[in-house]
C-alpha positions in Angstrom: -60.4 -41.1 -50.4 -58.3 -38.3 -51.8 -55.7 -38.2 -54.6 -52.4 -36.3 -54.5 -50.4 -36.4 -57.6 -50.3 -40.1 -58.6 -51.3 -41.6 -55.3 -54.5 -42.3 -53.4 -54.9 -41.8 -49.6 -57.6 -43.0 -47.2 -58.8 -41.3 -44.0 -56.7 -42.4 -40.9 -57.1 -39.9 -38.0 -59.6 -37.1 -37.6 -59.0 -33.5 -36.7 -60.7 -34.1 -33.3 -58.3 -37.0 -32.6 -55.3 -34.8 -33.4 -56.6 -31.9 -31.2 -57.3 -34.2 -28.2 -53.8 -35.7 -28.4 -52.1 -32.3 -28.7 -54.1 -31.1 -25.6 -52.8 -34.2 -23.7 -49.2 -33.7 -24.8 -49.3 -29.9 -24.0 -50.7 -30.7 -20.5 -47.9 -33.2 -19.9 -45.2 -30.7 -21.0 -46.8 -28.0 -18.9 -46.6 -30.2 -15.8 -43.0 -31.4 -16.6 -41.6 -27.9 -17.2 -43.4 -26.0 -14.4 -41.3 -22.9 -13.4 -39.5 -22.9 -16.8 -39.9 -20.7 -19.8 -39.1 -23.3 -22.5 -38.4 -22.6 -26.1 -40.4 -24.8 -28.4 -38.5 -25.5 -31.7 -40.7 -26.7 -34.5 -39.2 -28.6 -37.4 -40.3 -27.2 -40.7 -42.1 -27.6 -43.0 -44.1 -30.5 -41.6 -44.5 -29.4 -37.9 -46.0 -25.9 -38.5 -49.6 -27.0 -37.8 -48.5 -29.2 -34.9 -46.5 -26.4 -33.2 -49.3 -23.9 -33.8 -52.0 -26.0 -32.1 -49.6 -27.4 -29.4 -48.7 -23.9 -28.1 -52.4 -22.9 -28.1 -52.9 -25.6 -25.4 -49.6 -24.9 -23.5 -50.5 -23.2 -20.2 -47.1 -21.6 -19.3 -44.9 -18.9 -20.7 -42.9 -20.1 -23.7 -41.0 -19.0 -26.8 -41.4 -20.5 -30.2 -38.8 -20.8 -33.0 -38.3 -23.0 -36.0 -35.5 -24.9 -37.9 -35.9 -26.2 -41.4 -34.3 -29.5 -42.2 -35.0 -32.0 -45.0 -34.6 -35.7 -45.3 -37.5 -36.8 -47.6 -38.0 -37.0 -51.3 -41.4 -38.4 -52.5 -42.5 -41.0 -50.0 -39.1 -42.1 -48.8 -36.3 -40.9 -46.6 -33.0 -40.0 -48.3 -31.2 -41.1 -45.1 -29.4 -37.7 -45.1 -30.4 -34.7 -43.0 -29.7 -31.3 -44.4 -30.0 -28.2 -42.2 -31.6 -25.5 -44.4 -32.4 -22.8 -41.9 -31.0 -22.6 -38.4 -31.8 -20.8 -35.2 -30.8 -17.2 -34.6 -30.9 -17.1 -30.8 -28.7 -18.8 -28.2 -30.0 -21.9 -26.5 -27.4 -22.0 -23.8 -28.9 -22.7 -20.4 -32.4 -23.0 -21.9 -35.0 -25.8 -21.6 -35.6 -26.8 -25.2 -38.5 -28.9 -26.6 -38.1 -30.0 -30.2 -41.6 -30.5 -31.7 -41.7 -32.8 -34.6 -44.7 -33.8 -36.8 -43.4 -37.4 -37.3 -40.4 -39.5 -36.2 -39.7 -42.5 -38.4 -36.0 -43.4 -38.9 -34.9 -40.9 -36.3 -32.2 -39.4 -38.5 -33.5 -35.9 -38.1 -34.0 -36.1 -34.4 -30.5 -37.6 -33.9 -29.0 -34.7 -35.9 -31.1 -32.0 -34.1 -30.2 -33.5 -30.7 -26.5 -33.3 -31.6 -26.8 -29.7 -32.8 -28.8 -28.5 -29.8 -26.8 -30.3 -27.1 -23.7 -28.7 -28.6 -25.2 -25.3 -27.7 -25.2 -26.1 -24.0 -28.9 -26.4 -23.4 -30.1 -26.9 -19.8 -32.4 -29.8 -20.8 -33.6 -31.1 -24.2 -37.0 -32.8 -24.6 -38.4 -34.3 -27.8 -42.1 -34.3 -28.6 -43.6 -35.9 -31.8 -47.2 -36.1 -32.8 -46.5 -39.3 -34.8 -43.9 -42.1 -34.1 -43.2 -45.1 -36.3 -41.5 -47.6 -34.0 -41.0 -50.1 -36.8 -38.9 -47.6 -38.8 -37.0 -46.1 -35.8 -33.3 -47.0 -36.0 -31.8 -44.6 -33.3 -31.3 -44.7 -29.6 -32.5 -41.1 -28.9 -35.3 -41.3 -26.3 -38.6 -39.5 -27.3 -40.2 -37.8 -24.3 -43.7 -37.1 -25.6 -45.4 -39.2 -28.3 -48.9 -38.5 -29.6 -49.6 -41.6 -31.7 -47.6 -44.7 -32.4 -48.5 -45.5 -36.0 -47.6 -48.3 -38.5 -44.7 -47.7 -40.9 -47.0 -46.4 -43.7 -46.9 -43.1 -45.5 -49.3 -40.4 -44.2 -50.3 -36.9 -45.3 -52.2 -34.0 -43.9 -52.0 -31.7 -40.9 -48.6 -30.4 -42.2 -47.3 -33.6 -43.7 -47.1 -33.7 -47.5 -46.5 -35.9 -50.5 -44.3 -34.0 -52.9 -45.7 -30.6 -51.7 -49.4 -31.5 -51.6 -51.6 -32.3 -48.7 -50.1 -30.1 -45.9 -53.4 -28.1 -45.7 -55.6 -31.1 -44.9 -57.0 -30.8 -41.3 -56.9 -34.6 -40.8 -54.5 -37.4 -41.5 -54.7 -39.7 -44.5 -52.7 -42.9 -45.1 -51.4 -44.2 -48.4 -53.9 -46.7 -49.9 -52.4 -50.0 -50.6 
């Protein structure tokens, strides 16, 4: 068990489980985008570790970029998505894969989909390491899902609780 600020977290998924799942996801994306040079767009801050390890397993040519959006304060979603840092290059005619650390309500994914499709992308795919189907309220299809998890708060591997825990190599779940 670990403590971050005022909360306690228990082990949930190991670093080995995360790596094996990212290998599987990268293999699937490699097969689906054969002949393409996709641009992988990571959603900061949470997805930096996911993107880094995912692209290490991707077997084709690719580009990597990031956007920074925010919709969380503490352990809950604010329900509002704010774009903090955007892309500098054109996505017109490109195959784009959004790489998320976690999709819960779907607010961020819905907003990113709207933004990127408005730029005339050739195709848009969405990959997420974690998906909380119980919390999902949108109709945006997710193309690649690493783990379906319960609607409980998790930290580690890029995910934080009020700034702490991003550096943990495994995933911890809030202790009840």
